[in-house]
C-alpha positions as CSV (number, residue, x, y, z in Angstrom):
1,M,25.7,68.1,61.2
2,S,27.3,68.3,57.7
3,Q,26.5,71.1,55.3
4,K,23.8,70.4,52.8
5,V,24.8,69.7,49.2
6,T,22.7,70.2,46.1
7,I,23.0,67.9,43.1
8,S,21.7,69.6,39.9
9,L,21.3,67.8,36.6
10,I,20.3,70.2,33.8
11,K,20.2,69.1,30.2
12,A,19.3,70.5,26.8
13,D,19.5,69.7,23.1
14,V,21.6,72.5,21.6
15,G,22.4,70.8,18.3
16,S,23.6,67.5,17.1
17,L,26.0,65.9,14.6
18,C,24.3,64.3,11.5
19,G,20.6,64.8,12.4
20,H,19.2,64.0,15.9
21,H,22.1,61.6,16.5
22,V,24.8,62.5,19.0
23,V,26.5,65.5,20.7
24,H,29.7,66.7,19.0
25,P,32.9,66.5,21.1
26,R,33.5,70.2,20.8
27,Q,30.2,70.9,22.5
28,I,31.2,68.8,25.5
29,E,34.7,70.4,25.5
30,M,33.2,73.9,25.7
31,A,30.7,73.0,28.4
32,R,33.5,71.5,30.4
33,K,35.5,74.7,30.1
34,K,32.6,76.8,31.3
35,L,31.9,74.5,34.3
36,E,35.7,74.3,35.2
37,E,35.7,78.1,35.4
38,A,32.7,78.0,37.7
39,K,34.4,75.5,39.8
40,K,37.6,77.6,40.1
41,N,35.5,80.6,41.0
42,G,33.8,78.7,43.8
43,L,30.3,78.7,42.3
44,I,30.1,74.9,42.1
45,I,32.0,72.2,44.0
46,D,32.2,69.7,41.2
47,Y,30.8,68.7,37.8
48,Y,30.5,66.1,35.1
49,V,29.6,66.8,31.5
50,F,28.2,64.0,29.3
51,N,25.6,63.2,26.7
52,C,22.9,60.8,25.9
53,G,22.2,60.9,22.2
54,D,21.8,64.5,21.1
55,D,21.3,65.9,24.7
56,L,24.1,67.8,26.5
57,E,23.9,66.9,30.2
58,L,25.4,69.1,32.9
59,L,25.8,67.4,36.3
60,M,26.8,69.9,39.1
61,T,27.2,69.9,42.8
62,H,27.0,73.0,44.9
63,T,25.7,74.6,48.1
64,K,23.2,77.0,46.5
65,G,20.1,74.9,47.0
66,E,17.4,73.9,44.5
67,G,16.3,76.5,41.9
68,S,19.4,78.7,42.4
69,P,19.4,81.6,39.9
70,D,23.3,81.4,39.9
71,I,23.3,77.7,39.0
72,H,20.5,77.9,36.5
73,G,22.2,80.9,35.0
74,L,25.4,79.0,34.7
75,A,23.6,76.2,32.8
76,W,21.7,78.7,30.6
77,S,24.9,80.6,29.7
78,T,26.7,77.3,29.0
79,F,24.0,76.1,26.6
80,K,23.8,79.5,24.9
81,E,27.6,79.7,24.5
82,V,27.8,76.2,23.2
83,T,25.1,77.0,20.7
84,E,26.6,80.2,19.5
85,K,30.3,79.2,19.4
86,V,30.1,75.5,18.5
87,S,26.7,74.4,17.2
88,K,26.0,77.2,14.8
89,P,29.5,77.6,13.3
90,L,29.6,73.8,12.7
91,K,26.0,74.0,11.3
92,L,25.0,71.2,13.7
93,Y,21.4,70.1,13.3
94,A,18.7,71.9,15.4
95,A,21.3,74.2,17.0
96,G,19.8,75.6,20.3
97,Q,16.6,73.5,19.8
98,D,15.7,73.4,23.5
99,L,16.4,77.1,24.3
100,L,12.9,78.4,23.9
101,S,13.7,82.0,25.0
102,D,16.3,84.6,24.3
103,T,16.3,86.0,27.8
104,F,17.2,84.1,31.0
105,S,14.5,84.7,33.7
106,G,16.3,83.4,36.8
107,N,15.3,79.7,36.4
108,V,15.5,77.5,33.3
109,K,12.3,75.6,34.2
110,G,9.8,76.4,31.6
111,M,12.4,77.7,29.2
112,G,13.2,74.4,27.5
113,P,16.1,72.7,29.4
114,G,15.2,69.8,31.7
115,V,16.0,70.1,35.4
116,A,16.4,67.5,38.2
117,E,17.7,68.7,41.6
118,M,17.9,67.4,45.1
119,E,19.4,69.0,48.2
120,I,20.7,66.5,50.8
121,R,22.9,66.0,53.8
122,E,25.5,63.4,52.8
123,R,25.4,60.0,54.5
124,P,28.6,58.4,55.7
125,S,28.5,56.8,52.2
126,E,26.5,58.4,49.5
127,P,26.1,56.4,46.2
128,I,24.0,58.1,43.5
129,I,23.0,56.9,40.1
130,V,22.4,59.4,37.3
131,F,20.1,58.3,34.5
132,A,19.7,60.1,31.2
133,A,17.5,59.1,28.2
134,D,17.1,60.2,24.6
135,K,14.2,60.0,22.2
136,T,11.5,59.7,24.9
137,E,9.5,61.7,27.5
138,P,9.4,62.0,31.4
139,G,6.8,59.3,31.6
140,A,9.5,56.8,30.5
141,W,10.6,56.7,34.2
142,N,7.2,55.8,35.5
143,Y,7.5,52.0,35.1
144,P,11.1,51.6,36.4
145,L,10.5,54.0,39.4
146,Y,7.4,52.0,40.3
147,K,9.4,48.8,40.2
148,I,12.3,50.3,42.2
149,F,10.3,52.0,45.0
150,A,7.0,50.1,45.1
151,S,7.4,46.5,43.8
152,P,8.7,43.9,46.3
153,D,9.1,41.6,43.3
154,N,11.9,43.9,42.1
155,T,13.2,45.4,45.3
156,A,13.8,42.9,48.1
157,G,14.7,45.8,50.5
158,L,11.0,46.7,50.7
159,V,10.4,43.4,52.4
160,I,13.6,42.7,54.4
161,D,15.1,46.2,55.1
162,P,13.5,47.8,58.2
163,S,14.4,51.3,57.1
164,M,12.5,50.8,53.8
165,H,9.7,48.5,55.0
166,E,7.3,51.4,55.6
167,G,7.6,52.4,51.9
168,F,7.9,55.6,49.9
169,I,5.9,58.6,48.9
170,F,5.6,59.3,45.1
171,R,5.0,62.9,44.1
172,V,3.2,62.6,40.8
173,M,2.8,65.6,38.5
174,D,-0.1,66.1,36.1
175,V,1.9,67.8,33.3
176,I,-1.3,69.0,31.6
177,E,-2.8,70.8,34.6
178,G,0.5,71.6,36.3
179,K,-0.5,70.0,39.6
180,V,1.1,67.5,41.9
181,V,-0.3,64.8,44.2
182,D,1.6,62.8,46.9
183,L,0.7,59.1,47.0
184,A,2.0,56.9,49.8
185,C,3.0,53.3,49.0
186,P,2.2,50.5,49.6
187,E,-1.3,51.6,50.9
188,E,-2.0,53.8,47.8
189,L,-0.3,51.5,45.3
190,Y,-3.3,50.9,43.1
191,S,-4.0,54.6,42.8
192,L,-0.3,55.2,42.0
193,I,-0.5,52.6,39.2
194,A,-3.7,54.1,37.9
195,L,-1.9,57.4,37.4
196,L,1.5,56.3,36.3
197,G,0.0,54.0,33.6
198,T,-1.0,57.2,31.8
199,T,2.6,58.1,31.0
200,G,1.9,61.0,28.7
201,R,0.1,63.0,31.4
202,Y,1.1,61.7,34.9
203,V,4.9,61.5,35.7
204,V,7.0,61.0,38.8
205,E,8.6,64.3,39.9
206,R,10.3,63.0,43.1
207,I,10.2,60.2,45.6
208,L,10.5,60.5,49.4
209,R,11.2,57.9,52.1
210,K,8.0,57.7,54.1
211,V,9.6,57.4,57.6
212,D,11.6,60.6,57.5
213,K,10.6,62.3,54.2
214,E,14.2,62.0,53.1
215,I,14.5,62.5,49.3
216,A,15.3,59.3,47.4
217,A,14.9,60.3,43.7
218,V,14.1,63.3,41.5
219,A,13.3,63.5,37.8
220,T,12.9,66.0,35.0
221,T,9.3,66.7,34.1
222,T,9.6,69.1,31.2
223,R,7.2,68.6,28.3
224,L,8.6,70.8,25.5
225,S,5.5,70.6,23.3
226,L,3.3,71.9,26.1
227,I,5.7,74.9,26.6
228,A,6.2,75.7,22.9
229,G,2.7,74.9,21.7
230,K,4.2,72.8,18.9
231,Y,6.7,69.9,18.4
232,V,10.2,71.1,19.0
233,G,11.9,67.7,19.8
234,K,11.2,65.1,22.4
235,D,11.7,65.9,26.1
236,D,14.6,63.4,26.7
237,P,14.3,63.0,30.5
238,A,16.9,62.7,33.3
239,L,16.8,61.2,36.7
240,I,18.9,61.1,40.0
241,V,18.5,58.2,42.4
242,R,20.2,57.7,45.8
243,A,21.2,54.1,46.5
244,Q,22.0,51.8,49.5
245,H,21.6,52.1,53.3
246,G,17.9,52.9,53.6
247,F,17.3,53.2,49.8
248,P,17.2,50.5,47.2
249,A,20.5,48.8,46.4
250,V,22.3,49.6,43.1
251,G,21.3,46.3,41.7
252,E,17.7,46.8,42.6
253,I,17.7,50.2,40.9
254,L,19.2,48.8,37.7
255,A,17.1,45.6,37.6
256,P,14.0,47.1,35.9
257,F,16.0,48.1,32.8
258,A,17.0,44.4,32.2
259,Y,13.7,44.0,30.3
260,P,13.1,47.0,28.0
261,H,9.6,48.6,28.3
262,L,8.0,50.5,25.5
263,V,8.2,54.3,25.8
264,A,6.8,57.2,23.7
265,G,9.1,59.1,21.4
266,W,11.5,57.5,19.0
267,M,11.3,58.9,15.4
268,R,9.9,62.4,15.3
269,G,8.6,62.0,18.8
270,S,5.6,60.1,17.3
271,H,6.2,56.4,18.0
272,Y,6.4,53.8,20.7
273,G,9.8,52.0,21.0
274,P,11.8,50.0,23.6
275,L,14.0,51.8,26.0
276,M,17.5,50.3,25.4
277,P,20.1,50.4,28.3
278,V,23.5,51.3,26.8
279,S,26.9,52.5,27.8
280,L,28.1,56.0,27.2
281,K,29.9,54.8,24.1
282,H,26.7,53.6,22.6
283,A,24.5,56.5,23.7
284,K,23.8,57.5,20.1
285,C,20.5,57.1,18.3
286,T,20.7,55.6,14.8
287,F,18.0,53.0,13.8
288,F,14.8,55.0,13.0
289,D,16.5,57.7,15.2
290,G,16.7,55.2,18.0
291,P,15.8,53.0,19.6
292,P,15.3,55.2,22.6
293,R,18.4,55.0,24.8
294,V,19.1,55.2,28.5
295,V,22.5,55.5,30.3
296,A,23.2,55.0,34.0
297,L,26.2,56.6,35.7
298,G,27.3,55.7,39.2
299,F,29.1,58.1,41.5
300,Q,30.1,58.3,45.2
301,L,29.4,61.8,46.7
302,A,32.2,62.9,49.1
303,N,31.8,66.4,50.5
304,G,30.2,67.4,47.3
305,E,32.8,65.9,45.0
306,L,31.7,63.4,42.4
307,I,34.0,60.4,42.9
308,G,34.3,58.1,40.0
309,L,36.6,55.3,38.7
310,N,39.1,57.7,37.2
311,G,38.8,61.2,38.6
312,S,35.2,62.2,38.2
313,D,34.6,59.7,35.4
314,P,31.7,57.6,36.7
315,A,31.0,53.9,36.8
316,D,29.3,53.3,33.4
317,L,26.7,50.9,34.9
318,F,25.1,49.6,31.7
319,D,28.5,48.9,30.2
320,D,28.1,45.3,31.3
321,P,27.4,42.0,29.5
322,A,24.6,41.5,32.0
323,F,22.5,43.9,29.9
324,D,23.4,42.3,26.5
325,V,20.1,40.3,26.6
326,A,18.2,43.5,27.3
327,R,19.8,45.1,24.2
328,T,18.9,42.1,22.1
329,I,15.3,42.1,23.3
330,A,15.2,45.9,22.6
331,M,16.2,45.4,19.0
332,Q,13.7,42.5,18.6
333,L,11.0,44.8,19.9
334,A,12.2,47.7,17.8
335,D,12.0,45.5,14.7
336,Y,8.5,44.2,15.7
337,M,7.2,47.8,16.2
338,R,8.6,49.0,12.9
339,R,6.9,46.2,10.9
340,M,3.6,47.9,11.8
341,G,4.7,51.0,9.9
342,E,2.5,54.1,10.6
343,F,-0.4,52.2,12.2
344,M,-1.3,52.4,15.8
345,P,-0.1,51.2,18.3
346,A,3.4,51.6,16.7
347,R,2.5,55.3,16.1
348,L,1.2,57.3,19.0
349,G,-2.4,58.2,19.4
350,P,-4.0,61.4,18.1
351,E,-3.8,63.2,21.5
352,E,0.0,62.7,21.5
353,L,0.4,63.8,17.9
354,E,-1.5,67.1,18.6
355,Y,1.8,69.1,18.6
356,T,3.5,67.4,15.7
357,T,3.1,68.2,12.0
358,L,0.1,65.9,11.6
359,P,-2.5,68.7,12.3
360,K,-1.2,70.5,9.2
361,I,-2.0,67.4,7.1
362,L,-5.5,67.2,8.6
363,E,-6.0,71.0,7.9
364,K,-5.3,70.3,4.2
365,L,-7.9,67.6,4.1
366,K,-10.6,69.2,6.3
367,D,-12.6,70.6,3.3
368,R,-12.6,67.2,1.6
369,F,-14.5,65.4,4.4
370,R,-18.2,65.1,3.7
371,H,-21.1,63.8,5.7
372,V,-22.5,60.3,5.1
């Protein structure tokens, strides 16, 4: 049996060019240098560095397993070095924003960066899709993951592929209580929707194939405001999904993004906006610091190596006219939501604004309220 390989996707906002806009090329260059050294030293098998908006994304393969202090330490030191040697000297905006501690504790979970990891044995052919989003939260994955792994209207394989017909198990995290629950679909589908519809509290942590508990997908679940106790930027989630041969096909995985759904985040982390599928080239947030963006990168995994179209460069799956209509709809929705200004439901509800600067405004006004 082949050796297990771990895929680790660790991301952080360590500073951006011109507001919360886009990662600077020098940040990516330094991160690549750090990971190339780690590859030569045998710590990792392969890597790919990219960005979605202002988030620096480190995709790494290795044999250390999930939660490895060596791999997490590599990511942490990379983010710290990029911050100190690039972000701060260039005076990039919000340098080191997601690094909520000065001391590495052995695992970056709970320290600011987002983490998605899965340990697998490679199949004869192992296609994976790596998603990254900017200006939104982990709950942004709830709707597409439901469509991909639980809706036969989206995923024909749930009906006609015997290896998928029994369904999948969703591990759902309550990010407020820090608890998880496993829900099996299709039999617990209604309970799943009841939870996932509350995107600010219940998020998908991972998905397992029911027949053999083989991992199918894993997502970041970091809620920065809950860690820091105040607004320190949106969570900007990432996601890894395995495709084909017992898992949903690539086309089934991408299909839910063809109609942009509304997600929390956008400007100042305080508004609902459409999640726009874009190419890496257009993974930069402009209009009202958005709209929220998502990229999808396709790789083949071969003995831990990330095989792409040109070396390790991936297939840029949303770089396709097939998603032009989705982008047009996203901008129509963005314009519609902005016409509401600062009135709900364009702006998030009070429970979601608890960690923003709004409480400071309410504090100023508290003595002016009077009983009627």
